C-alpha positions in Angstrom: 0.0 0.1 0.0 1.3 3.4 -0.9 0.8 5.4 2.2 2.1 8.7 0.5 -0.7 8.5 -2.0 -3.2 7.6 0.5 -2.1 10.6 2.6 -2.7 12.9 -0.5 -6.0 11.4 -1.3 -7.4 11.5 2.2 -8.8 15.2 2.0 -10.9 14.1 -1.1 -12.0 10.9 0.4 -13.4 12.3 3.7 -14.8 15.7 2.7 -18.3 14.7 2.9 -17.9 13.0 6.4 -16.1 15.8 8.3 -18.4 18.5 9.9 -18.3 22.0 8.6 -17.1 23.5 11.8 -14.2 21.2 12.0 -10.6 22.6 10.7 -8.7 19.4 10.6 -9.0 15.8 10.9 -6.9 12.7 12.1 -6.3 9.6 10.6 -4.2 6.3 11.3 -2.9 4.1 8.7 -3.0 0.5 9.4 -0.9 -1.3 6.9 0.8 -4.2 8.7 3.9 -2.5 10.1 4.3 -1.9 13.7 3.8 1.7 15.0 6.7 3.4 16.6 6.2 6.2 19.2 8.3 9.3 19.4 10.5 7.5 22.1 11.3 4.6 19.6 9.1 2.1 21.3 6.6 -0.3 19.4 2.9 0.4 20.1 0.1 -2.0 20.0 -3.0 -0.6 18.6 -6.2 -0.7 20.3 -9.4 -2.2 19.0 -11.8 0.2 17.4 -15.2 0.3 15.5 -16.5 2.7 12.9 -18.6 3.0 9.6 -17.0 2.4 6.3 -17.1 5.7 4.3 -15.0 4.7 1.2 -12.9 2.1 -0.5 -10.4 2.3 -3.0 -8.2 -0.3 -4.9 -5.5 -0.3 -2.0 -7.5 0.8 1.1 -10.6 0.9 3.2 -11.3 4.3 5.0 -13.4 3.8 8.5 -14.9 6.8 10.2 -14.1 6.2 14.0 -14.9 9.4 15.6 -16.4 12.9 14.6 -13.2 13.8 12.7 -11.0 10.7 13.1 -10.4 8.0 10.6 -8.7 4.7 10.1 -7.2 3.6 6.8 -6.9 -0.2 6.6 -5.0 -2.0 3.8 -7.3 -4.2 1.7 -4.5 -7.0 1.8 -4.9 -7.4 5.6 -8.8 -7.4 5.7 -10.5 -10.9 5.6 -13.6 -9.5 4.0 -14.2 -6.2 2.2 -17.4 -4.5 3.7 -19.7 -2.4 1.6 -19.7 1.3 2.0 -21.7 2.4 5.2 -21.2 -1.1 7.0 -20.4 -0.9 10.5 -17.2 -2.6 11.3 -15.3 -3.9 14.3 -11.7 -3.8 13.8 -9.2 -5.7 15.9 -5.5 -5.3 15.1 -2.9 -7.6 15.9 -1.3 -7.1 19.2 1.5 -8.7 21.2 0.3 -11.0 24.0 1.6 -12.5 27.1 1.5 -16.3 27.6 -1.5 -15.7 30.2 -3.5 -14.2 27.2 -3.3 -10.6 28.2 -1.9 -7.7 26.0 1.8 -7.3 26.3 1.2 -3.6 27.0 -0.9 -4.1 30.2 0.7 -3.1 33.6 2.2 -5.6 35.7 0.3 -5.9 39.1 2.0 -7.0 42.3 0.7 -7.2 45.8 3.2 -5.9 48.2 2.8 -5.7 52.1 3.8 -2.6 54.3 5.7 -3.1 57.6 2.3 -3.4 59.5 1.3 -6.3 57.3 -1.3 -4.4 55.4 -1.5 -5.4 51.6 -1.4 -2.9 48.7 -1.4 -3.3 45.1 1.4 -1.9 42.8 0.8 -1.2 39.2 4.0 -1.2 37.2 4.2 0.4 33.7 7.5 -0.1 31.9 7.8 1.9 28.8 8.9 0.0 25.7 9.0 -3.5 27.1 6.6 -6.2 26.6 7.7 -8.8 29.1 6.5 -12.4 28.4 7.3 -14.7 31.5 7.3 -18.3 30.7 4.7 -20.1 32.6 7.2 -22.8 33.9 8.9 -23.3 37.4 12.2 -22.0 37.9 14.9 -24.4 36.5 17.7 -25.4 38.5 20.3 -26.2 35.8 22.1 -22.8 34.9 21.9 -23.6 31.2 18.2 -23.7 31.4 18.0 -20.7 33.5 20.1 -19.0 30.9 17.9 -20.2 28.0 14.8 -18.9 29.9 16.5 -15.6 30.4 17.3 -15.4 26.7 13.8 -16.4 25.5 12.1 -13.8 27.8 14.5 -10.9 27.6 16.2 -10.9 24.0 14.1 -9.5 21.1 13.0 -11.7 18.3 15.1 -11.6 15.3 
C-alpha cells in the first residue's frame, strides 16, 4: 500500500464526512507495519469500531469518531465490507502467555511493615515482558535459556 498516495487522497475521500465546523481531521494508517512512538518503542494498536465511508483499490477508510479516521490495507482485511457498513476492527497485538496484552501493567501485591497489603501497578515503557509459565529451572544452562527467551528481542 502506498501510504504517500493515501495521505494525498485523504482530504478528498473524507470531505463529505467531516463536519463543517471542524478545521482538521486525524487518521491512522494500518498497513501491517508496527507503529513506533516518538521514543522509539513499538505501540500495539487498540481495537476500534466505525463506519466504512470509502473504499479504494488499496485501502478501506473507516470513520471512527467525529473527525478521526482509520485507513486499512485491503490485503490485511479478511472480508471487504460495503460502504456504510459498521465494522469492528481488532488489529494484531502482542500478548503474554497468560493471554493479556503485552502493554498491560504488571500488578503485584506488596505488604507494608504493618502487614497491610497494597497493590502496585508497574508500567514499563517500551517493554513487553513475556514470562514463561514454567517453574524456575535448577540447571544454569536452562536458566540462561529462559532468560534469553524472556528478555532478548525476536530476530
